[in-house]
N, C-alpha and C positions, 0 to 999 in steps of 0.2 A: 131355160127353165130355172125357176127359183126353187131352192131346196132349204128346208129346215131340218134340224136334228133335235129330236125330243125323246128322252128315255131310251136312248140307244137304238132308235129307229129313224130312218131317213124318210121324211114326208115331203113329197112334191106338192107345190101349191096348186097343182091340177087336181089334187085329191087322192092320188094313189099313195100307198104306204109300202115301203120296201124295208124288210128286216135288215138291220145292220148288226152283224155279229162281231163282237169284240173277241179277238183271239185269246185262247187259253193255252198255255204251254205247261206241260206236265212231265212228271217221271213217276214210274211205278218201281218200288223197291221191296215188293212182297218177299223176295228171296234174299234179303240182305244178310241173313245169317249164314248164307253159303257163298255169297259173292258181293263184291263192292259195286259191281256194275248195275246200273238201273236201266229200265226199259223206257224209252221216250214215248209220250202219249200226246193226245190232242193235236194241236197245230204243230207241235215239235216232233211228231211221230216219225217223220222221214228225214229229220235233220242229221247231217253228218256231225261227227265229234269235232270240237274246236281243236285248233293246232296252235298252242301257245309258242311263244318265242323260245329259242335255245341260243345261248351265248349272246343274248341281247339283240337278236335279229328280229325278223318280221314274224307275223302270225296271222291267224284268221279265226273267225267264229261265225256260225250262222246267226248268232244273236247280235252281231255288230251294228245292225240297223234297226234293232227292235228295242223299244222301251220296255222296262226301265234300264236295261243294260247299257244301251247307247247313251243314256243320260248320265252315266257315271263318268263325269269329266273332271279334270283338275281345275282348281281355282285357288285364289289366295284370299284368306280371311284376315282382315287387319289386326285382329286380336290373336287368333289361334295359329296363324301361319299357313303353310301349304296344306290344302284339304282336297277331298274328293267328294263330289256331290252324289247322293243316293236319292233318286226320286221315289215318291210314294207309289206303291202298287197294292194289289189285293191278292190274297193267298187262301188256300184251303189245304190243310193237312187231311189226308185220308187215313183211316184206321180200321182194323178188323175188330176193334173193341178192347184189345189188350196192347197192341203195338201199332206204331205208325207204318203204313204200307205205301204211301205215295204223297206227292205234293203237286199242287197246281198254282200257277201264277198268271195274273191278268192285269192289264192296265185299267180295266173298267170293272165296276161292281158286277158281281155275278151272284146268283142265289147260293147262300151258304158260305160265301167268301168273307174274309175279314181284312181290315186295313193292315198293311205290313207293320210288324211290331215297333220298329223305331219311329214310325210316323203316326201311330194311332194316338188317340187322346190320352195324354199322360196324366191328366188331372192337375196340371199346373197352370190352368187358365188360358192356355194357348190353343186348345182344340187340336184337331188333326193338322199335321204339317205336310205340305206338298213336297218338301225336300228337307233332308238333313245333311250334314257334312261330317266326314270322319277324317282325322288327321292322316295325311299321306304317309307320314313317317312316325316312328316312335318319338315322343316328346323329348326335348333336349334340355340343357341347363336353364334356358329362359322359360321353360315350360311350353314353348311353342314347337310346332312341327317345322323344322328347318333343316335343309339338306347340308351335308358335310359336317354335321355335329355328332358328338357322341350321345347316345341315349342317356337320359337321366335315370339312374338306378339307385339302389340302396335307399329306397323310400317305401314306407308302408302304404297300403291301399288308401287308408284314410287321409294321409298326408298328400298322396297323389291327387285325390279328389279335390282337396283344398287348393293345391297348386294349379290344377287345370281351371278351376272356377275363378281363381284370382285374375285370369286373363280377361274376363268379361262376364256379364250377367247371363249370357246365353251359351257360354262355354262350360262344358262338363267333362268328366272322365268317361272314357269308353265304357259302355254298359252291356249287359246281357241281351237286352232287346236289340241293340245294334248288331251284336255278334250273331244272333239268330237270323236277323234280316240278311246279313251277308251269307250265312250258311244257305239260306233259301235260294238266293240268287246264284251262288256257285253250283248248288246241287242240280237245279233245273238246267243250267247252261252246260255243265259237264257230264251230267247223268252218270256220275261215279263218285262214291264217297272218298276215294283215295286221292286226296289233293296233292300229296307229295309225288305220287307216281304220274299224275296227269299234268302237273305244272312244274314241279321241281322239288327236290328233297329239302332245300332250305336249311334250317338250323344255322350252322356257322362253322367257325374254325376249330371248334372243340376246346377252346381255351379261354377266350375273352370276347367282350363286346367290341364292335367295330362302328365306325362312323356310319350314319344313315346316308341314303342317297346312292347306294351302290347300283340301283336300277335306273338312274337318271338318263343314261344313254341308251336304254332299251328302245328299240324302234316300234314296239307294240305295247299295248296296255297290260298284257298278261304274259308271264313266262319267267325264265330264270336267266341270270347272267352267266351261269356256269356252262361248261362245255357240253354237258348233257344233263338230262333230268335226274339221273341217279348220282350226281356228284353233289355232296353237301357244300353249302356255302351261302353267304348273304347275297341279296340281289334278286329275291323272288318277289313278284308282285301279282296281285289279282285286281284287274280293272283299275290300275294305277295305285292301289293301296299296297305299299311296300311293307314287308316284314310281318305279315299276318301269322307266319310261322317261322320266322328267322330272326337272328341277332339276339333279341331279348324277349321274354314273355311280356304280354300286356296284362296289367291288372284289369279285372272285369268287375265293374260296379253294378249296382242295381240287383244284387243277388247275394245270398249268404246261406250257409249251412247251420243247422241246429239239430237237436235230438228229434225234432218233428220232420226233418227232411230238408228240402230245398225251398227257400222263399225268394220271391222276386218283387221288385218295385219298378214301376215305370216313371214315377214322378221324381225327377232329379233332386228336388228339394228334400226328399225323404231318403236319399241314399244313405245307407248306414252299414256298418260291419255286422250288426247284430239285431236290428229291429226295423219296424215299419214295412215289412214285406208281407206278401200273401203266399201261403204255402201252396206249392204246385204238386208236390209228391215226394216220395222217398227214393232217391237214386239207388239202384241196385247195381253197384259197379265198383270195381277196383281192378282195372285191366282193360283189355281191348273190348270195345262195345259191339255187341251183335245186333241189338234192337233198341228202339227208343219208345217211350210212352209220350202221350200228348196231354197237355193241360192248357186249354185255350190256345194261345199263340206259342207257348213254350214247349220245348222238348227236353226230356231228361232220360238217362239210360235206365232200362229195366231188365237188361240181360247181358251177360258177358259170354254166355254159352254159344260157342261157334265164332266168337270174335277172334281176329288175328290180323297180322299185317296186310292180308289180302282179302279179308272178308269183313262184313259189317261196316262200321265207320272207318276201320283201319287205324284208329287212334284210341288212346286210353282216356278214361274219365274216372276220377277217383273221388270218393266220398268219405268224410270223417266228421261226425257230429260235433266234435270239440274244436274243429278248425274251420271257422266260418268263411274266410276270405278266399276268393277264387282268382286264379290266373289262367290265361289261355294261350294257345298257339305253341310256338317253339322258341328255344333259345339257342345260344351258340353251342351247347352240348348236343351231340347228334343222336337221333333216335327215330326209328321207323314209325313210332306211335306219336310223333310230335308234329302232326299236320294241323290243318284248319280246325279240326273238331276236338283237339286235345284240351282237356280241362283238368285242373288239379287244385287241391286245397292247401291252405297254410293258415297260420294263426294271425291275430290282429296286429301283433307287433313285428311281424316278419318283414324283413328288408334284405335284399340280396343284390349282388352285382349282375345277376342274370334276370332280374325282374324290373321292367320299366312301366311306362303308361302311355296312353294315346288319348288325344282329345276328340270330342265330338262337339259340333255346334248345332244347337237346337233353336232355330230362328223363332 
């Protein structure tokens, strides 16, 4: 029998039409102000929780054979160094009108779904991208993502953007749209906002930066190299991306603060510390985040009431209108609020030994 596929339906040449349903994987976090745990929905409703590696061992996840998660594989970019692919997907934030209450992800277009933030049309003439790449490691002295090297630090966000882009016309500094994309993938897979508890505490040795590549010998794509999840230290990775909340913070481009709130930009040609963005809203946050507001693809905090190390996002997010530049994740200093969803502000001239950067490649 010959078969054609059209508009997500399977059509046999004999004339019959069979509906082809593209799976949707979701989580509900209506009660995130009282718990970090989400409820799995849709095709993920009966999934077990992932089991990330401990001490660099093996692990498992019900998403290991499901796109886009299984498409997050390591590769080498001739300009940027070691990278991890992130395939395009489609998403839908759910809201009760004031705060986000759920998230759905699908590999196919669905009514009300949007293209994943990092892959959507950025207005740079490239249209939607099928895949983008993110540096596996924090960038090093050559500005590349290279194992065994010290992270490049003591650099302002603006200079880090220039350093990343010096590698090639399609290499840019890690941005807010990519961070949100990773947040989405992690949240649906783990169904829990507490990334430190679920994968590993991360951070570092509490005194200084260390060479990247601590997770190179890990037998699985996600987990910690430490003896248990509650031990601080480098070598935490999610889907091969090392150090999303350990060793040094990453500068986060494509966003900035002002007296009007938070602005974002998708077009890397327009990345700036203080201009060219679109306002998404006023972050109501200085502390542990309890709930988030939604603006198109972006999320930003709208309440700290009820937030704690074990409720809400389990991480802090801070806003200051006079400090426009944002950094994210964790650094070598230890803290229970320094997981995947940690965001904090600094000034345009800020440079520190615990702030580095990461590349993205936008084909």
